[in-house]
N, C-alpha and C positions, 0 to 999 in steps of 0.2 A: 456578455455577462455584466451585470450591473455593478457599480461601485459608487461609493459616496464621495463627497467633496473632501479634498485634502487641503489643509491650510497650515500655516506656521503658528497657530495659536494653540494654547493648551488650557484645558480646564481640569480640575483635580478629580477626574473619574477614570477608572481603569479602562473603560471602553474608548475614551477619547485618545488614549495613547496609541491605539492600534495601528492605524495606517501610517504609520510611522512618518514621523516628521522627517525621516530620512528623505522622503520624496521631496519635501520642501527645503531640505538642507538644514534642519534644526536638530539639536541634541535633546532627546526627551529626558525628563528628570528621573531620578531613581524612584522605583516603586516596587517594594518587596511583595513577594507572594503572601497572601493572607490565608491562614488556615480556614477550612470550611468546617461547619458543624456536623454535616452529614456525609458519610462516605459515599462518593458518587459511584454510579454503575456504568455510565456512558460518558465519553468525551465527544464534543462536536467541534469541528474545525471550520473556520471561516477564513477565506483567503482570496486575494486577487493575484497571487503568485509573486507579489512584491512585498506584501505584508500579511501577517497571519494572526488570528486570535483563536484561542481554545476555550470553550465553555464546558461546564459540567452539568450533567443531569442525573437524577436519582432513578431508581428502578421503575417508577411510574412515569418517567419522562418529564418530571417537573424540574424546574431550574434549581440547581444547587448553587451555581455561581456563573453569572454571565461574564464572558470575556475574562476568565480567571487568569490566564497568562497570554501575553500578546507580544508582538514585535517591539513594543516599547517598554516591556517590563525589564527592570534591572534588579539583580540580586548580587550579593558579594562575590559569587564565583562565576557569573555569566556575563558575557559581553553583550550578546544578543540572545535573548532567551529562545525566541522562535523566529526562524528566518522565513522568507517568502516561499522557500521550497521545503516545507515541513509536512510530514505525513505521520499518521499513527501506524504502529505495527499492524499487520494483517490479522493477528490474533492477540488477545490480552497476554501480558507478561506476568501478571499476578493480580489476585483479587484486590480491588481498591487502589491499584498502583497505576498512576498515569505515566505513560511513556510516549515520547515523540521523537522522530528522527529528522534532524536537520541535514539535508542531503547535499547536493552539489555545492562545493566550495565552502561548506561549513563542517561536514564530516563529524557530527556529534550526535550521540544518542543520550537523551536525558530521561531519568526516572525520578519520580517524586510521589510521595504520599500526600495528597491534597489536604488531608486532615492534620498533617504535621510536616509542612514543606521544608523545614530546616532540620537536618541537613538534606541537601538535594544532591543526587548522584549524576554526574555528567561524564560520559565516556568519549574520549577522542579516539576515533577508530583508525587513525593513521598508523599508530603502533610503530613497528620496527622500520628501520631503513633510513636513508639519508634525507635531509631536508631538501625537498624539491617543490615545484609548483603543482605537483600531483594532487588531485582531489579524489578521495576514495569513493565518494558518491554512494554512501550506504543506502540500500533500498528497503531492507526489511530486517526484523529482529525476532528471535524466538527463544524462549526459555528452555534450556536443556534439563534433563532429569537431575544432573548434579548441581543445578542452580546457576551455572554460567549462562551468559547470553551469547547466542549464535547470531552473527550479523553478516548479511550478504554485502560485499564490497563490489559494486557494479563495475567500476573503472579500473583498468590496469595502469600501473605507472609506466608510461611509454618510454620514459628516460632510462629504464632498466632493461628494456627489451634488447636481447643480444649480449647482455653483460654476464649472463649466468646467474643473475639474481632476479627476483620477481616479487612483486607485492600487488595487492589489488586483484581484481578478476578472480575472487576467491571468497571463502568464508573465514571469519575469525571467531573464536570462542574466547570470551572475556570473563575473567573472574571478577565479580562485582566488589569483592573485598580488597584483593591485592592489585587489581587492574592487570594482572598477568594475561598475556594474549597468546593464543595458539592459532597458527595459521593452518587452514585446510585448503590445499591446492586441489582443485577438482580434476584437472587433466581432461576437461571436456571441450577444449577449443576445437574449432572446425577450420582447418587450413589457416587462412589469413584472418578469420573472424574469431574474436575472443568469446569465451563462454558467456560472460557477463551475467552472473547470477542475479536473480531478482527476488520474487516472492518465495517464502518458505512455508512448508506445511508439515505438521507432525502426524505421522501415520502409525498405527499399531497393527502388527501382524505376528500371530503365534507368540505373543508375549514379548515381542521385540519392538522397541521404539526406533523408528526410522524417520529421518528428515528428508522430505522431497524438496528439490530445488528447481524452480523454473529458470530456464536458460534462454536469454534473448538472442545470443550468438550474433553479435554485431561487430563490424570492423572498427578501426580506430577513429573513423570520422562519423560513426553512428549512421551511415547511409548505405553501407553494404551489409547484406544479411546472408548468414548461412542457414542450413536446415535447422528448424526448431528442435529442441531437445529438453530432456529432464535428467537430473542427477539424483541419486539416492545416497544417503550418508547415514551410517550407524550413529544413533544419538549418544551412545555411551563411549565408543572408541574413536569416533569421528573418522572412521575408515570410509572411503568412497566405495560404494558397492556396485554402482551401475551408472553408466552414461548412455542413455537410451535416446536415439534419434526418433523424431516424430515425423515420418515421411510426408512430404507435400505441404509442410507448414513453414511459417516464418514468424519470428518475433514472439516466442512463447513466454510471456512475462507474468501472466496472472495465474494464480494457483489457490485452490481451496480444498480442504478435506471435505468429503461428503458426510452429511450428518447421520446417514443410516448405515454406513459401512466404513469403519475406521481404517481399513486397509485400502480404501479407494480415495481418489481425488479427482477433481475436475481442473483441467488446464485450458486456458484460452490463448490461442495463437492468433494475433490480430492481423497477420500479413504485414506488408511493407507500409508503415504509417505515412510515408511520403507519396504514396500512390493514391489516386482517387478510388472510390469504392468499386468501380467497374473493373479495375485491375487488381486491387488489393484482395478482392474476394477469392481469387484463384489460389492464394496461399494462407487464407484464414480458416481456422477450424476451432471447434470446441470438442474436447476429447475427455472421456472418462478413462482413467488408468487404474491399475491395481498393482500391488506389490506381493511378491511371494516371500517366504521366510528367509531367502538369501538376499533380499533387497532388489531382485530383478523386476523391472518395470514392464508391464504388458498393457497394451491398448485394449480396453474392454469394448468401447463403442465410441463413435465419433460422428460429428455432423460437420461436413465440409461446406463452406459458404459459397462455393462456386455456383450452386444452383439456387441460391436465395435471391429474393427480390431486393430492389433498392430499399434502404432503410432497415433491412433485417440483418445486415452483416455486423456481428458483435465486435465492439472495439475495446471494452473495458469491464472490470468489476463483476466477475461471475460470482453468484451466490447459489450453490447447489441446495436443493430442498428435498432430495431423495427421489428414488425410483427413476433415476436418469433425467430428472428435471432440474432446471435452474433459471434464475433471472440474470440478465446482463444488460448493458446499455449499448446503444449504437449511436455514435455521433457522426458528424460530417467532416471529419478531419481530411484534409487534402482535397476537399471538393471545391470546384470552381464557384458553386452556388451553395451558400450555407443553408442548411435545413435544420429543422427541429431535432432535438435529442429524442430518442425513442427508448423506452423501457421495454425490454423483450422478455417473453416467457418462452423458454426453449425446452423441447422434449427430445432428448437424444434417441430414445427408443422408437418414437413415432416419426422422428425426422422432421419435426415441425417447429416453426418460429412464429410467434404472434406478438404484435405490438399491443401492449396493454396500457401505455400512457405516453404522453408527449410533453415536452417542455421546451423552453427557449434553448437556442444552441449552446452547447457546452456548459450546461447547468446541472444535469443529473450526475450525482457524485457517487463515491464509494460507500456502500452500505454495510450493514451487519445484521446479526440475528438478535432478537429479543432474548433476554435471559430466560432460560427455561424452554426455549424453542417455541414453535407454533406460529411465528410471524417474522417478517423481515422489516427492517427500517432502511429506507432509501432516501438520501438527501436530495432536495430540489432547491438549488440555489437561486432560481428565478424568483421565488417568493419566500425563501428561508423556511421551508416546511419539511417535515419528515413524512414520506409516503409510507403508510402501513399496509403491508401485503400479508393477508392471512393465508397460511399455507393450506389448511384444511378446506377453507372456502374457495381457494384458488382465485382470490379476488383482492383488489385494493379496497380496504374497508374504512380508511380514515386518512386525514392529513393533519399533522400536529405542527403548529407554529413554534419555532424556537427563536428566542430573542437575541439580538446583538445590537449594540449601539455604535458599531464601527462603520457601517455601510459596506462591509465585505459580504461576499456571498458564501452560503453554506456549501462545503465541498466534501465533507466526510463525517461519518459517525463510526465510533468504535466502542467495543466493550472494555470495561476495566475489570 
């Protein structure tokens, strides 16, 4: 992945702050968030996983603000605005509302209206419990019908194991006004492996709103894996409705609602990420699941990776497009020889996988849908472009360059 030069000099532009002078041991100056004149519709994330920048685009994918907030930004209530381990929520939290999650060792969810960035809301997801070295490692956030924010806390507090107390390895619902926090214990652990909730998706079934939760089911060292699973939670009562195993799978962390069926979702189980593709494929699968009115989870169809060719085993970022089809990426994690990233088109009903684009290793990132549907936007950090995939044409129809002055690579785009 490319990255720009880092020095200990500073010039008064927002982009120049980005790659944080933390790398060079310098303290960046204060730089407040500047209101934008146009309400943005997309956020774009550039990162080298040490420093991060977030830019803003309008509905036509024109730039509203380049590098609007960065790892060098300072405001009166933030110490580090955006860490190196920062992601956008998998679904927007409110129209025109920018949100990002600072994950491991930061444990903060930030929400801001870019047209009026003061005040800015920052939620510390540690919540209850004693002061320990524990990091909650929040992975996703979703807006509940009552306005609270539901956040997946991936890590358990290992210091509390066996004490009769617990925190982390759970969901928390946070009131955005009072900051009151309600813990939701999933009860979906698998022996010595913790449930480790990851991405969240809102489904609708018979007038009931249910949150589906992807479960990675990892041990305390992140290197032992249980059988993949999903949980379902009533969005109003926060009652856990189901913990459903996904037989033959490992590490089920990616989840998206299907656009053509609000009671269905697609989950990607990547297999053991520390194993090369030749072995990882045996526990990697893409599954479409459905919910019934009681929140019970059923596998509708699946494509197991065991029979796929090299370069076709999906590893991240599924985007369902209807009729059992989706896009995803395949990278060469854990391979002895690094290969190109592949953008895959998967048809669960036909049982087929097709490589439709390639890029440099580890540069195709997390995409989203265009507002109104009809196309997907997939980031390519090799050249900082958005790949436009037209759903009706079943083809890539354009590449749109997005600017940054930071030297960081484009890794994610999300809707606001």
